[in-house]
Structures are given as structure tokens and as C-alpha cells.
C-alpha positions in Angstrom: -68.4 49.0 74.0 -65.8 48.8 71.2 -66.4 45.1 71.0 -69.7 45.6 69.2 -68.2 46.6 65.8 -65.6 43.7 66.1 -68.4 41.3 67.0 -70.4 42.5 64.0 -67.5 42.0 61.6 -66.8 38.5 62.9 -70.5 37.6 62.7 -70.6 38.8 59.1 -67.5 36.9 58.2 -68.8 33.7 59.7 -72.2 34.0 58.0 -70.4 34.7 54.6 -68.4 31.5 55.1 -71.6 29.5 55.9 -73.3 30.8 52.8 -70.3 29.9 50.6 -70.4 26.4 52.0 -74.2 26.2 51.2 -73.5 27.4 47.6 -70.8 24.7 47.3 -73.1 22.0 48.5 -75.9 23.2 46.3 -73.5 23.3 43.3 -72.3 19.7 44.0 -75.9 18.4 44.3 -77.1 20.2 41.1 -74.1 18.8 39.1 -74.8 15.3 40.4 -78.4 15.5 39.4 -77.4 16.9 36.0 -74.7 14.2 35.5 -77.3 11.5 36.4 -79.8 12.8 33.8 -80.0 11.1 30.5 -77.3 12.7 28.3 -79.4 12.1 25.2 -81.9 14.7 26.4 -79.5 17.6 26.3 -80.6 20.4 24.1 -78.1 23.0 22.9 -79.2 25.3 25.7 -78.9 22.8 28.4 -75.5 21.5 27.1 -74.1 25.0 27.1 -75.4 25.6 30.6 -74.0 22.3 31.8 -70.6 23.4 30.5 -70.9 26.8 32.2 -71.8 25.0 35.5 -68.8 22.8 35.3 -66.5 25.8 34.4 -68.0 27.8 37.3 -67.4 24.8 39.7 -63.8 24.6 38.5 -63.4 28.4 39.1 -64.9 28.2 42.6 -68.0 30.2 41.7 -70.4 27.8 43.3 -73.4 30.1 43.2 -73.1 30.4 39.4 -72.5 26.7 39.2 -75.7 25.8 41.0 -77.7 28.4 39.0 -76.4 27.1 35.6 -76.9 23.4 36.6 -80.5 24.2 37.7 -81.2 26.0 34.4 -79.8 23.1 32.4 -82.1 20.6 34.3 -85.1 22.9 33.7 -84.3 22.9 29.9 -83.9 19.2 29.9 -87.3 18.7 31.6 -89.0 20.9 28.9 -87.7 18.7 26.1 
């Protein structure tokens, strides 16, 4: 019965990897939508968030990247 803890650790590791891949794909998609948006519509807030998203992408923080890109798009839609 010692395999149960090992199985649990392996399952957790694999699910973490899958979530990281999802974050990466979400980041890439959000940046693509943001890059496709009209650059003239950037406000100070959305421009700052876009820069933060690109920096997070470069650093490999894909969750933050997707969050910041989504915030930038939301600010652009308000204006």
C-alpha cells in the first residue's frame, strides 16, 4: 500500500504541469488578442498592463501574463 502516496505525488505533479500549459496557452491567446487590438485605443492603464503582461510572459509567469492582458483588454473596451 506504499504506492498510494507515490501515486498521489505523481498525479499532483502531472496536474500542475497541465495547469501550467493551460496558463501558457491562455497567456499567448490574451497577448494575441491584445496585439490585434487597435493601438490607438490604449489608455495609460491598459498600456501599463500590456507592458506588465509582456514582461510576465518573458519571465515565464503565464498566469500573471494572462491576467494582465485581460485587464488591458477590459480597459480598452471601456474607452
